[in-house]
C-alpha positions as CSV (number, residue, x, y, z in Angstrom):
1,M,77.4,64.9,98.1
2,A,79.2,65.4,101.3
3,Q,82.5,65.9,99.5
4,S,80.9,68.4,97.1
5,K,79.5,70.4,100.0
6,R,82.9,70.6,101.6
7,Q,84.5,71.6,98.4
8,F,82.1,74.6,97.8
9,R,81.8,75.7,101.5
10,L,82.3,79.4,101.9
11,P,85.5,80.5,103.8
12,A,85.0,81.8,107.3
13,I,85.7,85.4,108.0
14,G,87.4,86.9,111.1
15,T,89.5,83.8,111.6
16,G,92.4,86.0,112.9
17,L,90.3,87.2,115.7
18,T,88.8,83.8,116.5
19,A,92.3,82.1,116.4
20,A,93.5,84.6,119.0
21,W,90.5,83.9,121.1
22,K,90.9,80.1,120.9
23,A,94.5,80.4,121.9
24,G,93.4,82.0,125.1
25,Y,92.9,85.7,125.6
26,S,93.5,87.4,128.9
27,L,93.4,90.9,130.4
28,Q,97.2,91.0,130.1
29,D,96.8,90.3,126.4
30,L,94.3,93.1,126.1
31,R,96.7,95.4,127.8
32,S,99.4,94.4,125.4
33,D,97.1,95.0,122.4
34,V,96.1,98.5,123.7
35,L,99.8,99.5,124.1
36,A,100.6,98.1,120.6
37,G,97.6,99.9,119.2
38,L,98.7,103.2,120.7
39,T,102.1,102.8,119.2
40,I,101.1,101.9,115.6
41,G,98.3,104.5,115.8
42,T,100.9,107.2,116.3
43,V,102.9,105.8,113.4
44,A,99.8,105.5,111.1
45,V,98.7,109.2,111.5
46,P,101.7,110.8,109.7
47,L,102.0,107.9,107.2
48,S,98.3,108.0,106.3
49,M,98.4,111.8,105.6
50,A,101.7,111.6,103.6
51,L,100.5,108.6,101.5
52,A,97.2,110.3,100.8
53,I,99.0,113.4,99.6
54,A,101.4,111.3,97.5
55,T,98.3,109.7,95.9
56,G,97.0,113.1,94.9
57,V,94.1,113.6,97.4
58,A,93.7,115.5,100.6
59,P,95.3,114.1,103.7
60,Q,92.1,113.4,105.6
61,H,91.2,110.6,103.1
62,G,94.3,108.7,104.2
63,L,93.2,109.0,107.8
64,Y,89.7,107.9,107.0
65,T,91.2,104.9,105.3
66,A,93.1,103.9,108.4
67,I,90.0,104.4,110.6
68,V,87.4,102.6,108.5
69,A,89.3,100.0,106.5
70,G,91.8,99.5,109.3
71,A,89.1,98.5,111.8
72,I,87.0,96.4,109.5
73,I,89.9,94.4,108.1
74,A,91.2,93.8,111.6
75,L,87.9,92.3,112.7
76,T,87.1,90.3,109.5
77,G,90.6,89.3,108.2
78,G,92.5,86.1,108.5
79,S,95.7,87.4,110.1
80,R,96.1,88.0,113.8
81,F,98.7,90.8,113.3
82,N,98.2,92.5,110.0
83,V,97.7,96.3,110.2
84,S,95.9,97.8,107.2
85,G,95.6,101.3,105.8
86,P,97.1,103.4,103.0
87,T,100.4,102.0,101.7
88,A,103.2,103.2,99.6
89,A,102.8,100.4,97.1
90,F,99.6,101.8,95.8
91,V,100.9,105.3,95.0
92,V,101.9,104.4,91.5
93,I,98.5,102.9,90.7
94,L,96.3,105.5,92.5
95,F,98.0,108.7,91.5
96,P,97.2,108.2,87.7
97,I,93.6,107.2,88.6
98,V,93.2,110.5,90.5
99,Q,94.7,112.4,87.6
100,Q,92.3,110.8,85.1
101,F,89.1,110.2,87.1
102,G,89.4,112.4,90.2
103,L,88.7,111.5,93.8
104,G,85.3,110.1,93.0
105,G,86.8,107.8,90.4
106,L,89.4,106.6,92.8
107,L,86.8,105.7,95.5
108,L,84.7,103.9,92.9
109,A,87.7,101.9,91.7
110,T,88.5,101.0,95.3
111,L,84.9,99.8,95.8
112,M,85.2,97.6,92.7
113,A,88.6,96.3,93.8
114,G,87.0,95.4,97.2
115,L,84.4,93.3,95.4
116,I,87.1,91.5,93.4
117,L,89.1,90.8,96.6
118,V,86.0,89.2,98.2
119,A,85.4,87.1,95.1
120,L,89.1,85.9,95.2
121,G,88.7,85.0,98.9
122,V,85.3,83.2,98.4
123,T,86.7,81.2,95.5
124,G,89.7,80.1,97.5
125,M,92.4,82.1,95.6
126,G,94.3,83.0,98.8
127,R,97.3,80.9,97.7
128,L,97.9,83.1,94.6
129,I,101.0,84.7,96.3
130,Q,102.8,81.4,95.7
131,F,102.6,82.1,91.9
132,V,104.3,85.5,91.9
133,P,108.1,85.0,91.6
134,Y,110.4,86.9,93.9
135,P,112.2,88.8,91.1
136,V,108.9,90.2,90.0
137,I,107.9,91.4,93.5
138,L,111.3,92.9,94.1
139,G,111.4,94.5,90.7
140,F,108.1,96.3,91.0
141,T,108.5,97.3,94.7
142,A,111.9,98.9,93.9
143,G,110.3,100.6,90.9
144,I,107.5,101.9,93.1
145,A,110.0,103.2,95.6
146,V,111.8,105.2,92.8
147,V,108.5,106.7,91.6
148,I,107.4,107.7,95.2
149,A,110.8,109.3,95.9
150,T,110.6,111.3,92.6
151,L,107.1,112.5,93.4
152,Q,108.3,114.0,96.7
153,L,111.0,116.2,95.1
154,P,108.7,119.1,94.4
155,D,107.6,119.4,98.0
156,F,111.0,118.7,99.5
157,L,112.7,121.3,97.3
158,G,109.8,123.8,97.3
159,L,109.5,123.7,93.5
160,E,106.8,125.7,91.7
161,I,105.0,123.2,89.5
162,D,101.4,123.7,88.4
163,Q,100.4,120.1,88.3
164,M,102.1,116.7,88.2
165,S,101.3,114.3,85.4
166,A,100.2,110.7,85.5
167,H,103.4,109.6,83.7
168,Y,106.8,109.4,85.3
169,L,108.9,110.8,82.5
170,D,106.6,113.8,82.1
171,N,107.0,114.4,85.9
172,L,110.7,114.1,85.6
173,A,110.7,116.7,82.9
174,H,108.5,119.1,85.0
175,I,110.9,118.7,88.0
176,F,114.0,119.4,85.9
177,S,112.4,122.5,84.3
178,A,111.4,123.8,87.8
179,L,114.8,123.4,89.5
180,T,115.4,127.2,89.2
181,T,112.6,127.7,91.7
182,I,114.2,125.8,94.5
183,N,113.1,127.3,97.9
184,A,116.0,127.1,100.4
185,T,113.7,127.4,103.4
186,E,111.6,124.4,102.3
187,V,114.8,122.4,101.6
188,G,116.1,123.3,105.1
189,I,112.9,122.1,106.8
190,G,112.9,118.9,104.7
191,A,116.6,118.2,105.4
192,F,116.1,118.9,109.1
193,T,113.1,116.5,109.3
194,L,115.0,113.9,107.3
195,A,118.0,114.1,109.7
196,V,115.6,113.6,112.7
197,L,114.0,110.6,111.0
198,L,117.4,109.0,110.3
199,L,119.0,109.7,113.7
200,W,116.2,109.3,116.2
201,P,116.0,105.4,115.9
202,R,119.7,105.3,117.1
203,L,118.6,106.6,120.5
204,K,116.5,103.5,121.1
205,M,113.6,105.6,122.4
206,A,110.0,104.2,122.5
207,I,108.5,107.2,120.7
208,P,108.2,106.4,116.9
209,A,110.6,108.4,114.7
210,P,107.8,109.6,112.3
211,L,106.0,111.2,115.1
212,V,109.1,112.9,116.5
213,G,110.3,114.0,113.0
214,L,107.0,115.6,112.0
215,V,106.5,117.3,115.4
216,L,109.9,118.9,115.2
217,G,109.5,119.7,111.6
218,A,106.2,121.4,112.3
219,L,107.8,123.3,115.2
220,A,110.6,124.5,112.9
221,A,108.1,125.5,110.2
222,W,106.0,127.4,112.7
223,L,109.0,129.3,113.9
224,V,110.0,130.2,110.3
225,N,106.5,131.3,109.4
226,H,106.0,133.3,112.6
227,F,109.4,135.1,112.6
228,F,110.5,135.0,109.0
229,A,107.3,135.1,107.0
230,A,108.6,138.0,104.9
231,G,111.2,135.8,103.4
232,G,108.7,133.3,102.1
233,G,106.8,131.0,104.4
234,V,106.9,127.3,104.6
235,E,104.0,125.5,103.0
236,T,102.0,123.3,105.4
237,I,98.9,121.1,105.2
238,A,96.8,124.0,106.3
239,S,98.1,126.4,103.7
240,R,97.7,123.9,100.8
241,F,94.4,122.1,101.6
242,S,91.0,123.4,102.5
243,W,87.6,121.7,103.1
244,E,83.9,122.4,103.2
245,I,81.3,120.2,104.9
246,D,77.6,121.1,105.2
247,G,78.3,124.8,104.6
248,V,81.2,124.9,107.1
249,S,84.7,125.5,105.7
250,G,88.2,125.5,107.0
251,T,91.8,124.8,106.1
252,G,93.9,121.8,106.7
253,I,92.1,118.7,108.0
254,P,88.4,118.8,109.1
255,P,88.1,118.0,112.9
256,L,85.3,115.6,112.2
257,P,85.0,111.8,112.1
258,P,84.4,110.2,108.7
259,T,80.8,110.5,107.7
260,L,78.7,108.4,105.3
261,L,78.7,109.5,101.7
262,L,78.2,108.1,98.2
263,P,81.6,107.7,96.5
264,W,80.3,108.8,93.1
265,S,79.0,112.0,94.5
266,L,82.6,113.2,95.0
267,P,84.3,115.2,92.2
268,G,85.7,113.7,89.1
269,P,88.6,115.1,87.1
270,D,86.6,118.2,86.2
271,G,85.5,119.0,89.7
272,Q,81.9,117.9,89.1
273,P,80.3,114.8,90.6
274,L,80.9,111.6,88.6
275,V,78.3,110.3,86.1
276,V,78.2,106.6,86.8
277,D,77.5,104.7,83.6
278,F,78.8,101.5,81.8
279,A,81.6,103.5,80.1
280,L,83.0,104.6,83.4
281,I,82.7,101.2,85.0
282,R,84.5,99.7,82.0
283,A,87.2,102.3,82.1
284,L,87.7,101.7,85.9
285,L,87.7,97.9,85.6
286,G,91.4,97.6,84.7
287,P,92.6,99.9,87.5
288,A,90.3,98.1,89.9
289,F,91.7,94.7,89.0
290,A,95.2,96.1,89.4
291,I,94.3,97.5,92.8
292,A,92.8,94.1,93.8
293,M,95.8,92.1,92.6
294,L,98.4,94.4,94.3
295,G,96.2,94.4,97.5
296,A,96.1,90.6,97.5
297,I,99.8,90.3,96.9
298,E,100.9,92.8,99.5
299,S,98.4,91.7,102.2
300,L,99.3,88.0,101.9
301,L,103.0,88.8,101.8
302,C,102.5,90.9,105.0
303,A,100.7,88.0,106.6
304,V,103.5,85.6,105.7
305,V,106.0,88.1,107.3
306,A,103.9,88.3,110.4
307,D,103.7,84.5,110.6
308,G,107.5,84.3,110.4
309,L,107.8,86.8,113.3
310,T,105.2,85.2,115.6
311,K,105.3,81.5,114.6
312,T,101.5,81.6,113.8
313,R,99.5,80.8,110.6
314,H,97.1,83.0,108.8
315,D,94.0,82.1,106.8
316,P,94.8,83.5,103.3
317,N,91.2,83.3,102.0
318,A,89.7,85.0,105.1
319,E,92.4,87.7,104.8
320,L,91.4,88.4,101.2
321,I,87.7,88.6,102.2
322,G,88.6,91.0,105.1
323,Q,90.6,93.2,102.8
324,G,87.7,93.2,100.3
325,L,85.2,94.2,103.0
326,G,87.4,97.0,104.2
327,N,87.9,98.4,100.7
328,I,84.1,98.1,100.0
329,A,83.2,100.1,103.2
330,A,86.0,102.7,103.1
331,P,84.9,104.6,100.0
332,F,81.5,105.2,101.6
333,F,83.3,107.2,104.3
334,G,85.8,109.0,102.0
335,G,88.6,106.4,102.5
336,I,90.9,105.4,99.7
337,T,92.5,102.0,98.9
338,A,93.7,100.0,101.9
339,T,95.9,97.0,102.3
340,A,98.1,95.4,104.9
341,A,101.3,97.4,105.6
342,I,104.4,95.4,106.3
343,A,106.2,98.2,108.3
344,R,103.1,98.8,110.5
345,T,102.5,95.1,111.0
346,A,106.2,94.6,112.0
347,T,105.9,97.5,114.4
348,N,102.7,95.9,115.7
349,V,104.4,92.6,116.4
350,R,107.5,94.2,118.0
351,S,105.2,96.3,120.2
352,G,103.7,93.2,121.8
353,A,100.4,92.8,120.0
354,R,98.5,89.6,120.8
355,S,95.4,89.8,118.5
356,P,93.6,91.9,115.8
357,I,92.4,94.0,118.7
358,A,95.7,95.9,118.5
359,A,94.9,96.9,114.9
360,F,91.4,97.9,115.9
361,I,92.8,100.1,118.7
362,H,95.2,101.7,116.1
363,A,92.1,102.8,114.1
364,L,90.5,104.3,117.2
365,V,93.8,106.2,117.9
366,V,93.7,107.7,114.4
367,L,90.0,108.6,114.9
368,L,90.7,110.4,118.2
369,T,93.6,112.2,116.7
370,I,91.6,113.6,113.8
371,V,88.8,114.7,116.1
372,A,91.0,116.2,118.8
373,L,94.2,117.3,117.0
374,A,93.1,118.3,113.5
375,G,94.3,121.8,114.0
376,L,97.8,120.7,115.0
377,L,98.0,118.3,112.1
378,G,97.5,121.2,109.8
379,L,100.8,122.7,111.0
380,V,102.8,119.8,109.5
381,P,105.0,121.1,106.6
382,M,104.8,119.5,103.2
383,A,108.6,119.3,103.1
384,A,108.5,117.2,106.3
385,L,106.0,114.8,104.8
386,A,108.2,114.5,101.7
387,A,111.1,113.6,104.0
388,L,109.0,110.9,105.6
389,L,108.1,109.4,102.3
390,F,111.8,109.4,101.3
391,I,112.4,107.1,104.2
392,V,109.3,105.0,103.2
393,A,110.6,104.7,99.7
394,W,114.1,103.7,100.8
395,N,112.8,101.0,103.1
396,M,110.4,99.8,100.3
397,S,113.2,99.6,97.7
398,E,115.0,96.9,99.6
399,A,118.2,98.2,98.0
400,R,120.4,95.6,99.6
401,H,118.3,92.7,98.4
402,F,118.1,94.3,95.0
403,M,121.9,94.6,94.6
404,H,122.4,91.1,96.1
405,T,120.0,89.6,93.6
406,L,121.8,91.4,90.7
407,R,125.1,89.9,91.9
408,S,124.0,86.3,92.8
409,A,120.8,85.4,90.9
410,P,120.8,83.5,87.6
411,A,120.8,85.6,84.5
412,G,117.2,84.9,83.7
413,D,116.0,86.1,87.1
414,V,118.2,89.2,86.9
415,A,116.6,90.1,83.5
416,I,113.1,89.7,84.9
417,L,114.0,91.9,87.9
418,L,115.4,94.7,85.7
419,I,112.5,94.5,83.2
420,C,109.9,94.7,86.0
421,F,111.8,97.6,87.6
422,G,112.1,99.5,84.4
423,L,108.5,99.0,83.3
424,T,107.2,100.0,86.7
425,V,109.2,103.3,86.6
426,I,108.6,104.2,83.0
427,F,105.1,102.8,82.5
428,D,103.1,101.3,85.4
429,M,103.1,98.5,87.8
430,V,100.3,96.6,86.1
431,L,102.3,96.2,82.9
432,A,105.4,95.3,84.9
433,V,103.7,92.5,86.9
434,A,102.0,91.1,83.8
435,V,105.2,91.1,81.7
436,G,107.2,89.9,84.7
437,I,104.9,86.9,85.4
438,G,104.8,86.1,81.7
439,L,108.6,86.1,81.5
440,A,109.0,84.1,84.7
441,A,106.5,81.5,83.4
442,A,108.4,81.3,80.1
443,L,111.7,80.9,82.0
444,F,110.2,78.2,84.2
445,I,108.8,76.3,81.2
446,R,112.3,76.5,79.6
447,R,114.0,75.1,82.7
448,M,111.4,72.4,83.1
449,A,111.8,71.4,79.4
450,L,115.5,71.0,79.9
451,L,114.9,68.6,82.7
452,T,113.1,66.2,80.4
453,N,115.4,63.9,78.5
454,T,115.3,60.7,76.4
455,G,118.3,58.3,76.4
456,L,119.1,54.9,75.0
457,L,119.6,52.3,77.7
458,T,122.5,49.9,77.4
459,R,122.1,46.3,78.4
460,D,125.3,46.2,80.4
461,S,124.1,48.9,82.8
462,H,120.5,47.5,83.2
463,P,120.3,43.8,84.2
464,Q,116.5,43.9,83.7
465,I,117.0,44.1,79.9
466,Q,119.9,41.8,79.5
467,G,119.3,39.0,76.9
468,L,117.3,41.2,74.5
469,P,118.2,40.8,70.8
470,D,119.7,43.7,68.9
471,E,116.3,44.3,67.1
472,V,115.0,45.6,70.5
473,A,115.9,49.1,71.6
474,V,115.1,50.4,75.1
475,Y,114.8,54.2,75.8
476,D,114.3,55.9,79.1
477,I,112.2,59.1,79.3
478,D,112.9,61.1,82.4
479,G,110.8,64.1,83.4
480,P,107.3,65.5,82.8
481,L,106.0,65.4,79.2
482,F,104.3,68.7,78.5
483,F,104.0,71.0,75.5
484,A,107.5,72.5,75.8
485,A,109.2,69.1,76.4
486,A,107.2,66.5,74.5
487,E,108.5,67.2,71.0
488,K,112.1,67.3,72.1
489,A,111.7,64.1,74.1
490,L,109.9,62.0,71.4
491,T,111.7,63.3,68.3
492,S,114.7,61.2,68.9
493,L,112.5,58.1,68.7
494,R,111.8,58.8,65.1
495,L,115.5,58.5,64.2
496,V,116.0,55.0,65.4
497,D,118.0,52.4,63.3
498,P,115.8,50.8,60.6
499,K,116.9,47.4,61.9
500,I,115.0,48.0,65.2
501,K,111.7,46.2,65.2
502,T,110.6,46.7,68.9
503,I,111.0,49.8,71.1
504,I,110.6,49.7,74.9
505,L,109.9,53.1,76.4
506,D,110.7,53.2,80.1
507,M,108.4,56.0,81.4
508,Q,108.5,55.2,85.1
509,D,110.0,58.7,85.7
510,V,107.3,60.5,83.7
511,P,105.0,62.1,86.4
512,S,102.6,63.8,84.0
513,M,101.6,64.3,80.4
514,D,99.6,67.1,78.9
515,G,97.5,67.2,75.8
516,T,100.4,68.2,73.5
517,A,102.5,65.2,74.8
518,I,99.6,62.8,74.2
519,L,99.1,64.1,70.7
520,A,102.8,63.8,70.0
521,L,102.8,60.2,71.4
522,E,99.7,59.4,69.3
523,S,101.5,60.6,66.1
524,L,104.6,58.5,67.1
525,V,102.5,55.4,67.6
526,K,100.9,55.8,64.1
527,D,104.3,56.3,62.5
528,M,105.8,53.2,64.2
529,Q,102.8,51.0,63.3
530,K,103.1,52.2,59.7
531,D,106.8,51.2,59.8
532,D,105.9,47.9,61.5
533,V,107.7,48.8,64.7
534,K,106.3,47.4,67.9
535,L,106.0,49.6,71.0
536,I,106.0,48.7,74.7
537,L,105.2,51.5,77.3
538,V,106.6,50.8,80.8
539,G,105.7,52.2,84.2
540,L,102.9,54.7,83.3
541,P,100.4,55.2,86.2
542,G,96.8,54.3,85.6
543,R,95.5,57.8,85.3
544,I,97.9,58.5,82.4
545,L,96.9,55.2,80.7
546,V,93.3,56.2,81.0
547,K,94.1,59.5,79.2
548,L,95.9,57.6,76.5
549,K,93.0,55.3,76.0
550,R,90.6,58.2,75.7
551,A,93.0,59.7,73.0
552,G,92.8,56.4,71.0
553,I,96.2,55.0,72.1
554,R,95.0,51.5,73.1
555,R,96.8,48.2,73.6
556,T,97.0,46.3,70.3
557,K,98.0,42.6,70.3
558,G,101.4,42.2,68.9
559,K,101.9,45.9,68.2
560,L,101.3,48.1,71.4
561,A,101.5,47.0,75.0
562,A,101.8,48.5,78.5
563,C,103.8,46.9,81.3
564,H,104.4,47.8,84.9
565,H,108.1,47.3,84.9
566,L,111.1,46.6,82.7
567,E,111.2,42.9,83.5
568,A,107.7,42.4,82.2
569,A,108.5,44.5,79.1
570,R,111.6,42.3,78.4
571,K,109.4,39.1,78.5
572,R,106.8,40.7,76.2
573,A,109.5,41.8,73.7
574,L,111.0,38.3,73.7
575,A,107.5,36.8,73.1
576,W,107.0,39.1,70.1
577,Q,110.3,38.0,68.4
């Protein structure tokens, strides 16, 4: 009973925070966390706005995500250094959801994904990241980067496009057809911001490049709009987005903290509140599962990266539960999907963070910014946000690793990488990951099957079987016997010389047998007994012998025996002659 209780005990939450506390937490550590929180908070503000817009919703929803989900995940997750909020990886999943189900549908799917993440953590599925091959991850992240960069072209170039589609190829067609509407002023603002974002890090200044780039981009846009408005103004957050809360309306970002609301009360694709029924839940279940899977993969990958930078260890199940709780709570405050962000987490570590308090401070910084500086945030030009997302997409693409993998990886891995990349761009990430994991599993099975071999042992090379008559053949089976390898390994035994009356199977190097292999062995035993050929199994562990016994493969006097080693098998074979 005690063992059963330990097996089904619920995972703890907030282990990242408790681990930092147990390691010893001082006022100096708190000071380091506050400084790190201020740094990543200034990085998170522009990224949260840009990623929300890329998703197809108003920028404040990205800020609400960083505030609510960022704080909750920091306090309840299993990593000491993860920083959570909107991330670029989700754009390719969330953008189609917004197009099909509206903002309300996105928040409801996020809530459902949060419940799935909690279930994954409670059931101990935190190790699932180990089962996603690297070519699959690299393929879909590079594909996501291409989609994100493409979606920014209309804002960067100032194109006149009525509405983007949920499909990449359709969007590409819209962009090409609108190239005649390029706005030189928008391109100038975007190019200027992009140059600042690329050049500022070379100065080794403490101020984050996204903050500097957007501030200078906003200043340039204000000058253009103030002095050259007649030539066509630069579009900003304030000129594109408007809001209305409790009868009060405005443009840009509302200068209010996130307030409690019901996700399904927000508009669907037709602008009306959602009607929550079984059909809607069923339609959102697939997207919710995709959100949960990507959130789990990205969060746990991020925690692994943080562990490598800090020589610490995270609790994967607690991290999934924390991510789930954050995504359950965020939609009730207007927040979209959140997950751990690798770039923000790395910045957190480099800024000297000591505990999840830094991520909590980052959420407070975003909250203070939206309350105190909402008007200034509205001055940020859309072209500058597009330039920022170009940088995000480039970093996410891992172009160097992508090209290195193409040059150095085995052909099977390269094929999986390219297939995942192509499917992500042309169709969606869910299909890409499903197909990629399926192909990787098939490739793994093929490679494992090639490792299992059956060979005839010669008496000269094995002293343990010397002295056996020619009527006794000794075969060695090396490798696991499972469905892909069993038939190949055992088929050769059906083609033995008719003069052979006894076969010894050395199976000391067979670590496991699945049901298919047992069935194949059972068929082989029946055929041999029909032909009056005796069989001796050597070296099988007790657990496999029990499986064979349950399948009806039992020791039979003078026909079928099992021995621990070849010497005992030799004596048994001689006794049967």
